[in-house]
Structure formats: C-alpha cells, structure tokens
Biopython code that builds the backbone (N, CA, C, O; Angstrom):
import numpy as np
from Bio.PDB.StructureBuilder import StructureBuilder

atoms = [
    (1, "MET", "N", (100.458, 109.807, 125.275)),
    (1, "MET", "CA", (101.748, 110.286, 125.696)),
    (1, "MET", "C", (102.627, 110.536, 124.482)),
    (1, "MET", "O", (102.710, 109.690, 123.592)),
    (2, "LEU", "N", (103.258, 111.645, 124.441)),
    (2, "LEU", "CA", (104.179, 112.008, 123.357)),
    (2, "LEU", "C", (105.608, 111.684, 123.824)),
    (2, "LEU", "O", (106.009, 112.085, 124.917)),
    (3, "VAL", "N", (106.369, 110.963, 123.000)),
    (3, "VAL", "CA", (107.748, 110.599, 123.335)),
    (3, "VAL", "C", (108.612, 111.257, 122.292)),
    (3, "VAL", "O", (108.401, 111.081, 121.092)),
    (4, "LEU", "N", (109.621, 112.044, 122.770)),
    (4, "LEU", "CA", (110.469, 112.766, 121.868)),
    (4, "LEU", "C", (111.959, 112.410, 122.141)),
    (4, "LEU", "O", (112.313, 112.071, 123.271)),
    (5, "THR", "N", (112.777, 112.486, 121.164)),
    (5, "THR", "CA", (114.209, 112.287, 121.301)),
    (5, "THR", "C", (114.890, 113.628, 121.131)),
    (5, "THR", "O", (114.614, 114.333, 120.161)),
    (6, "ARG", "N", (115.767, 114.000, 122.039)),
    (6, "ARG", "CA", (116.470, 115.261, 121.998)),
    (6, "ARG", "C", (117.954, 114.969, 122.224)),
    (6, "ARG", "O", (118.319, 114.006, 122.898)),
    (7, "LYS", "N", (118.797, 115.825, 121.646)),
    (7, "LYS", "CA", (120.255, 115.740, 121.860)),
    (7, "LYS", "C", (120.656, 116.925, 122.772)),
    (7, "LYS", "O", (119.871, 117.825, 123.067)),
    (8, "LEU", "N", (121.908, 116.857, 123.185)),
    (8, "LEU", "CA", (122.445, 117.907, 124.057)),
    (8, "LEU", "C", (122.154, 119.289, 123.463)),
    (8, "LEU", "O", (122.321, 119.496, 122.261)),
    (9, "ASN", "N", (121.725, 120.218, 124.289)),
    (9, "ASN", "CA", (121.414, 121.594, 123.976)),
    (9, "ASN", "C", (120.140, 121.814, 123.141)),
    (9, "ASN", "O", (119.836, 122.947, 122.769)),
    (10, "GLN", "N", (119.385, 120.722, 122.843)),
    (10, "GLN", "CA", (118.147, 120.876, 122.116)),
    (10, "GLN", "C", (117.042, 121.113, 123.143)),
    (10, "GLN", "O", (117.173, 120.755, 124.313)),
    (11, "THR", "N", (115.961, 121.719, 122.684)),
    (11, "THR", "CA", (114.862, 122.112, 123.597)),
    (11, "THR", "C", (113.545, 121.488, 123.137)),
    (11, "THR", "O", (113.392, 121.006, 122.015)),
    (12, "ILE", "N", (112.602, 121.532, 124.088)),
    (12, "ILE", "CA", (111.212, 121.194, 123.868)),
    (12, "ILE", "C", (110.427, 122.372, 124.408)),
    (12, "ILE", "O", (110.701, 122.850, 125.509)),
    (13, "ARG", "N", (109.425, 122.859, 123.623)),
    (13, "ARG", "CA", (108.575, 123.931, 124.097)),
    (13, "ARG", "C", (107.193, 123.390, 124.397)),
    (13, "ARG", "O", (106.652, 122.577, 123.647)),
    (14, "ILE", "N", (106.625, 123.853, 125.511)),
    (14, "ILE", "CA", (105.273, 123.522, 125.862)),
    (14, "ILE", "C", (104.497, 124.823, 125.898)),
    (14, "ILE", "O", (104.728, 125.677, 126.754)),
    (15, "GLY", "N", (103.584, 124.963, 124.970)),
    (15, "GLY", "CA", (102.880, 126.260, 124.888)),
    (15, "GLY", "C", (103.845, 127.399, 124.541)),
    (15, "GLY", "O", (104.896, 127.158, 123.947)),
    (16, "ASP", "N", (103.494, 128.631, 124.906)),
    (16, "ASP", "CA", (104.333, 129.777, 124.611)),
    (16, "ASP", "C", (105.320, 130.090, 125.703)),
    (16, "ASP", "O", (106.260, 130.855, 125.485)),
    (17, "SER", "N", (105.129, 129.512, 126.885)),
    (17, "SER", "CA", (105.948, 129.998, 128.041)),
    (17, "SER", "C", (106.785, 128.947, 128.785)),
    (17, "SER", "O", (107.440, 129.273, 129.775)),
    (18, "ILE", "N", (106.769, 127.712, 128.325)),
    (18, "ILE", "CA", (107.550, 126.672, 129.015)),
    (18, "ILE", "C", (108.581, 126.087, 128.027)),
    (18, "ILE", "O", (108.262, 125.715, 126.898)),
    (19, "GLU", "N", (109.802, 126.028, 128.503)),
    (19, "GLU", "CA", (110.869, 125.454, 127.672)),
    (19, "GLU", "C", (111.671, 124.466, 128.519)),
    (19, "GLU", "O", (112.024, 124.739, 129.666)),
    (20, "ILE", "N", (111.941, 123.325, 127.920)),
    (20, "ILE", "CA", (112.794, 122.301, 128.577)),
    (20, "ILE", "C", (113.988, 122.078, 127.707)),
    (20, "ILE", "O", (113.847, 121.779, 126.522)),
    (21, "LYS", "N", (115.204, 122.222, 128.286)),
    (21, "LYS", "CA", (116.426, 122.099, 127.507)),
    (21, "LYS", "C", (117.310, 120.961, 128.093)),
    (21, "LYS", "O", (117.470, 120.842, 129.308)),
    (22, "VAL", "N", (117.858, 120.157, 127.207)),
    (22, "VAL", "CA", (118.802, 119.122, 127.650)),
    (22, "VAL", "C", (120.125, 119.789, 127.819)),
    (22, "VAL", "O", (120.703, 120.280, 126.849)),
    (23, "VAL", "N", (120.645, 119.823, 129.086)),
    (23, "VAL", "CA", (121.903, 120.514, 129.344)),
    (23, "VAL", "C", (123.080, 119.569, 129.614)),
    (23, "VAL", "O", (124.234, 119.996, 129.566)),
    (24, "ALA", "N", (122.805, 118.302, 129.895)),
    (24, "ALA", "CA", (123.876, 117.316, 130.075)),
    (24, "ALA", "C", (123.313, 115.943, 129.902)),
    (24, "ALA", "O", (122.165, 115.678, 130.257)),
    (25, "VAL", "N", (124.148, 115.036, 129.337)),
    (25, "VAL", "CA", (123.766, 113.642, 129.131)),
    (25, "VAL", "C", (124.905, 112.799, 129.656)),
    (25, "VAL", "O", (126.060, 112.991, 129.278)),
    (26, "GLY", "N", (124.570, 111.850, 130.542)),
    (26, "GLY", "CA", (125.599, 110.924, 131.080)),
    (26, "GLY", "C", (125.158, 109.492, 130.794)),
    (26, "GLY", "O", (124.173, 109.236, 130.101)),
    (27, "ALA", "N", (125.918, 108.592, 131.350)),
    (27, "ALA", "CA", (125.622, 107.145, 131.135)),
    (27, "ALA", "C", (124.271, 106.738, 131.575)),
    (27, "ALA", "O", (123.561, 106.051, 130.841)),
    (28, "ASN", "N", (123.877, 107.143, 132.770)),
    (28, "ASN", "CA", (122.546, 106.785, 133.287)),
    (28, "ASN", "C", (121.706, 107.941, 133.704)),
    (28, "ASN", "O", (120.797, 107.786, 134.520)),
    (29, "ARG", "N", (121.984, 109.116, 133.162)),
    (29, "ARG", "CA", (121.332, 110.302, 133.668)),
    (29, "ARG", "C", (121.244, 111.411, 132.559)),
    (29, "ARG", "O", (122.152, 111.588, 131.746)),
    (30, "VAL", "N", (120.123, 112.119, 132.585)),
    (30, "VAL", "CA", (119.959, 113.273, 131.697)),
    (30, "VAL", "C", (119.679, 114.486, 132.592)),
    (30, "VAL", "O", (118.859, 114.382, 133.504)),
    (31, "ARG", "N", (120.308, 115.589, 132.369)),
    (31, "ARG", "CA", (120.090, 116.793, 133.142)),
    (31, "ARG", "C", (119.277, 117.751, 132.258)),
    (31, "ARG", "O", (119.626, 118.018, 131.109)),
    (32, "LEU", "N", (118.169, 118.260, 132.847)),
    (32, "LEU", "CA", (117.284, 119.127, 132.116)),
    (32, "LEU", "C", (117.219, 120.517, 132.805)),
    (32, "LEU", "O", (117.303, 120.614, 134.030)),
    (33, "ALA", "N", (117.073, 121.542, 132.025)),
    (33, "ALA", "CA", (116.828, 122.917, 132.551)),
    (33, "ALA", "C", (115.352, 123.235, 132.100)),
    (33, "ALA", "O", (115.000, 123.115, 130.926)),
    (34, "ILE", "N", (114.534, 123.636, 133.082)),
    (34, "ILE", "CA", (113.134, 123.946, 132.820)),
    (34, "ILE", "C", (112.887, 125.429, 133.069)),
    (34, "ILE", "O", (113.156, 125.916, 134.167)),
    (35, "SER", "N", (112.393, 126.141, 132.099)),
    (35, "SER", "CA", (112.082, 127.545, 132.281)),
    (35, "SER", "C", (110.544, 127.671, 132.135)),
    (35, "SER", "O", (109.965, 127.305, 131.112)),
    (36, "ALA", "N", (109.924, 128.196, 133.182)),
    (36, "ALA", "CA", (108.454, 128.327, 133.218)),
    (36, "ALA", "C", (108.072, 129.554, 134.019)),
    (36, "ALA", "O", (108.842, 129.998, 134.870)),
    (37, "PRO", "N", (106.913, 130.105, 133.769)),
    (37, "PRO", "CA", (106.427, 131.239, 134.586)),
    (37, "PRO", "C", (106.294, 130.816, 136.071)),
    (37, "PRO", "O", (106.104, 129.637, 136.369)),
    (38, "ARG", "N", (106.393, 131.760, 136.963)),
    (38, "ARG", "CA", (106.262, 131.464, 138.398)),
    (38, "ARG", "C", (104.887, 130.866, 138.715)),
    (38, "ARG", "O", (104.748, 130.180, 139.728)),
    (39, "THR", "N", (103.922, 131.090, 137.926)),
    (39, "THR", "CA", (102.575, 130.567, 138.185)),
    (39, "THR", "C", (102.446, 129.065, 137.872)),
    (39, "THR", "O", (101.435, 128.438, 138.189)),
    (40, "VAL", "N", (103.459, 128.522, 137.261)),
    (40, "VAL", "CA", (103.436, 127.071, 136.903)),
    (40, "VAL", "C", (104.293, 126.292, 137.925)),
    (40, "VAL", "O", (105.468, 126.584, 138.145)),
    (41, "SER", "N", (103.639, 125.290, 138.534)),
    (41, "SER", "CA", (104.404, 124.442, 139.513)),
    (41, "SER", "C", (105.232, 123.469, 138.697)),
    (41, "SER", "O", (104.758, 122.853, 137.743)),
    (42, "VAL", "N", (106.514, 123.353, 139.116)),
    (42, "VAL", "CA", (107.424, 122.370, 138.487)),
    (42, "VAL", "C", (108.043, 121.561, 139.619)),
    (42, "VAL", "O", (108.623, 122.118, 140.552)),
    (43, "THR", "N", (107.912, 120.240, 139.527)),
    (43, "THR", "CA", (108.467, 119.370, 140.540)),
    (43, "THR", "C", (108.777, 118.004, 140.007)),
    (43, "THR", "O", (108.187, 117.557, 139.023)),
    (44, "ARG", "N", (109.709, 117.337, 140.657)),
    (44, "ARG", "CA", (110.034, 115.915, 140.241)),
    (44, "ARG", "C", (108.861, 115.051, 140.601)),
    (44, "ARG", "O", (108.202, 115.269, 141.618)),
    (45, "GLY", "N", (108.592, 114.046, 139.749)),
    (45, "GLY", "CA", (107.449, 113.192, 139.945)),
    (45, "GLY", "C", (107.414, 112.484, 141.271)),
    (45, "GLY", "O", (106.339, 112.272, 141.832)),
    (46, "GLU", "N", (108.609, 112.099, 141.805)),
    (46, "GLU", "CA", (108.619, 111.366, 143.062)),
    (46, "GLU", "C", (108.323, 112.230, 144.239)),
    (46, "GLU", "O", (108.122, 111.710, 145.336)),
    (47, "LEU", "N", (108.285, 113.553, 144.067)),
    (47, "LEU", "CA", (107.966, 114.459, 145.175)),
    (47, "LEU", "C", (106.482, 114.868, 145.231)),
    (47, "LEU", "O", (106.031, 115.490, 146.192)),
    (48, "VAL", "N", (105.768, 114.516, 144.216)),
    (48, "VAL", "CA", (104.317, 114.853, 144.170)),
    (48, "VAL", "C", (103.591, 114.024, 145.197)),
    (48, "VAL", "O", (103.719, 112.800, 145.215)),
    (49, "THR", "N", (102.822, 114.683, 146.062)),
    (49, "THR", "CA", (102.058, 114.035, 147.080)),
    (49, "THR", "C", (100.616, 113.826, 146.610)),
    (49, "THR", "O", (100.176, 114.473, 145.659)),
    (50, "SER", "N", (99.910, 112.963, 147.243)),
    (50, "SER", "CA", (98.518, 112.756, 146.892)),
    (50, "SER", "C", (97.594, 113.528, 147.825)),
    (50, "SER", "O", (96.379, 113.328, 147.832)),
    (51, "GLU", "N", (98.200, 114.416, 148.611)),
    (51, "GLU", "CA", (97.393, 115.249, 149.526)),
    (51, "GLU", "C", (96.784, 116.408, 148.729)),
    (51, "GLU", "O", (97.411, 116.989, 147.843)),
    (52, "PHE", "N", (95.547, 116.710, 149.081)),
    (52, "PHE", "CA", (94.821, 117.803, 148.458)),
    (52, "PHE", "C", (94.412, 118.829, 149.507)),
    (52, "PHE", "O", (94.051, 118.489, 150.633)),
    (53, "HIS", "N", (94.480, 120.095, 149.102)),
    (53, "HIS", "CA", (94.079, 121.190, 149.964)),
    (53, "HIS", "C", (93.142, 122.100, 149.177)),
    (53, "HIS", "O", (93.587, 122.764, 148.241)),
    (54, "ASP", "N", (91.888, 122.151, 149.520)),
    (54, "ASP", "CA", (90.895, 122.962, 148.799)),
    (54, "ASP", "C", (90.833, 122.556, 147.350)),
    (54, "ASP", "O", (90.662, 123.418, 146.488)),
    (55, "GLY", "N", (90.966, 121.262, 147.037)),
    (55, "GLY", "CA", (90.865, 120.778, 145.686)),
    (55, "GLY", "C", (92.082, 120.982, 144.836)),
    (55, "GLY", "O", (92.049, 120.653, 143.651)),
    (56, "VAL", "N", (93.183, 121.520, 145.389)),
    (56, "VAL", "CA", (94.386, 121.771, 144.640)),
    (56, "VAL", "C", (95.447, 120.839, 145.180)),
    (56, "VAL", "O", (95.648, 120.761, 146.392)),
    (57, "GLU", "N", (96.134, 120.126, 144.292)),
    (57, "GLU", "CA", (97.200, 119.220, 144.716)),
    (57, "GLU", "C", (98.385, 120.008, 145.158)),
    (57, "GLU", "O", (98.793, 120.973, 144.512)),
    (58, "LEU", "N", (98.953, 119.578, 146.298)),
    (58, "LEU", "CA", (100.155, 120.241, 146.887)),
    (58, "LEU", "C", (101.410, 119.653, 146.245)),
    (58, "LEU", "O", (101.629, 118.442, 146.256)),
    (59, "VAL", "N", (102.224, 120.547, 145.688)),
    (59, "VAL", "CA", (103.504, 120.086, 145.119)),
    (59, "VAL", "C", (104.538, 121.141, 145.590)),
    (59, "VAL", "O", (104.183, 122.235, 146.029)),
    (60, "SER", "N", (105.810, 120.769, 145.480)),
    (60, "SER", "CA", (106.847, 121.734, 145.844)),
    (60, "SER", "C", (107.882, 121.769, 144.718)),
    (60, "SER", "O", (108.047, 120.804, 143.971)),
    (61, "ALA", "N", (108.574, 122.907, 144.620)),
    (61, "ALA", "CA", (109.593, 123.074, 143.628)),
    (61, "ALA", "C", (110.642, 124.044, 144.134)),
    (61, "ALA", "O", (110.314, 124.954, 144.895)),
    (62, "ALA", "N", (111.888, 123.877, 143.736)),
    (62, "ALA", "CA", (112.905, 124.820, 144.115)),
    (62, "ALA", "C", (113.047, 125.886, 143.059)),
    (62, "ALA", "O", (113.132, 125.570, 141.872)),
    (63, "CYS", "N", (113.076, 127.142, 143.460)),
    (63, "CYS", "CA", (113.213, 128.227, 142.494)),
    (63, "CYS", "C", (113.892, 129.408, 143.201)),
    (63, "CYS", "O", (113.829, 129.534, 144.424)),
    (64, "GLY", "N", (114.526, 130.250, 142.425)),
    (64, "GLY", "CA", (115.103, 131.458, 142.969)),
    (64, "GLY", "C", (114.017, 132.447, 143.212)),
    (64, "GLY", "O", (113.159, 132.619, 142.346)),
    (65, "SER", "N", (113.997, 133.120, 144.354)),
    (65, "SER", "CA", (112.963, 134.073, 144.667)),
    (65, "SER", "C", (113.044, 135.358, 143.821)),
    (65, "SER", "O", (112.059, 136.087, 143.700)),
    (66, "ASP", "N", (114.185, 135.622, 143.259)),
    (66, "ASP", "CA", (114.335, 136.867, 142.475)),
    (66, "ASP", "C", (114.192, 136.642, 140.990)),
    (66, "ASP", "O", (114.472, 137.556, 140.215)),
    (67, "SER", "N", (113.773, 135.481, 140.560)),
    (67, "SER", "CA", (113.671, 135.173, 139.155)),
    (67, "SER", "C", (112.232, 135.192, 138.727)),
    (67, "SER", "O", (111.367, 134.743, 139.479)),
    (68, "SER", "N", (111.935, 135.701, 137.529)),
    (68, "SER", "CA", (110.592, 135.656, 136.997)),
    (68, "SER", "C", (110.219, 134.300, 136.407)),
    (68, "SER", "O", (109.048, 133.955, 136.249)),
    (69, "ASP", "N", (111.264, 133.554, 136.092)),
    (69, "ASP", "CA", (111.107, 132.193, 135.534)),
    (69, "ASP", "C", (111.706, 131.207, 136.493)),
    (69, "ASP", "O", (112.615, 131.544, 137.252)),
    (70, "TRP", "N", (111.197, 129.956, 136.469)),
    (70, "TRP", "CA", (111.741, 128.902, 137.302)),
    (70, "TRP", "C", (112.846, 128.170, 136.540)),
    (70, "TRP", "O", (112.701, 127.934, 135.340)),
    (71, "THR", "N", (113.893, 127.822, 137.171)),
    (71, "THR", "CA", (114.862, 126.932, 136.565)),
    (71, "THR", "C", (115.127, 125.835, 137.596)),
    (71, "THR", "O", (115.671, 126.109, 138.666)),
    (72, "VAL", "N", (114.747, 124.595, 137.281)),
    (72, "VAL", "CA", (114.902, 123.485, 138.247)),
    (72, "VAL", "C", (115.914, 122.543, 137.669)),
    (72, "VAL", "O", (116.230, 121.523, 138.281)),
]
sb = StructureBuilder()
sb.init_structure("model")
sb.init_model(0)
sb.init_chain("A")
sb.init_seg("    ")
for serial, (resi, resn, name, xyz) in enumerate(atoms, 1):
    if name == "N":
        sb.init_residue(resn, " ", resi, " ")
    sb.init_atom(name, np.array(xyz, "f"), 0.0, 1.0, " ", f" {name:<3s}", serial, name[0])
structure = sb.get_structure()
C-alpha cells in the first residue's frame, strides 16, 4: 500500500486518466474530487458489495450523465 500526504488543492494521479484532488480539509474530514473515465467504477468503500454477477463485482457510483468524466 502506498501512503501519500497531500495538502489542499494538491492532486494524485493514477495512470494517465485518473486524478484525485484534495478540495477541502476539516477537523475530522477530507473532501476529495475524483476525475476518471466513465469506464472506471468509482465508489466509496463502504458501498462495495460482495455480490458477483458473471464474475464482475457490482458497485455503484454517482455521476452526471452528461459528463465524460466522473466527479464523486
């Protein structure tokens, strides 16, 4: 596992197409903006189910239907 320290407005890149940006920092909370292609599933860890359908794990994520990138 890689552990990184980031400050407000700093980013982390995963590959060429995924970017995670720190957009707010509070006392007990960090707010992140995630930009990824629509083909990449993005979801909070506590929402991931252990159910499988045809060998693919089912996950859900909120995204705008008119956006080419996801922002969660």
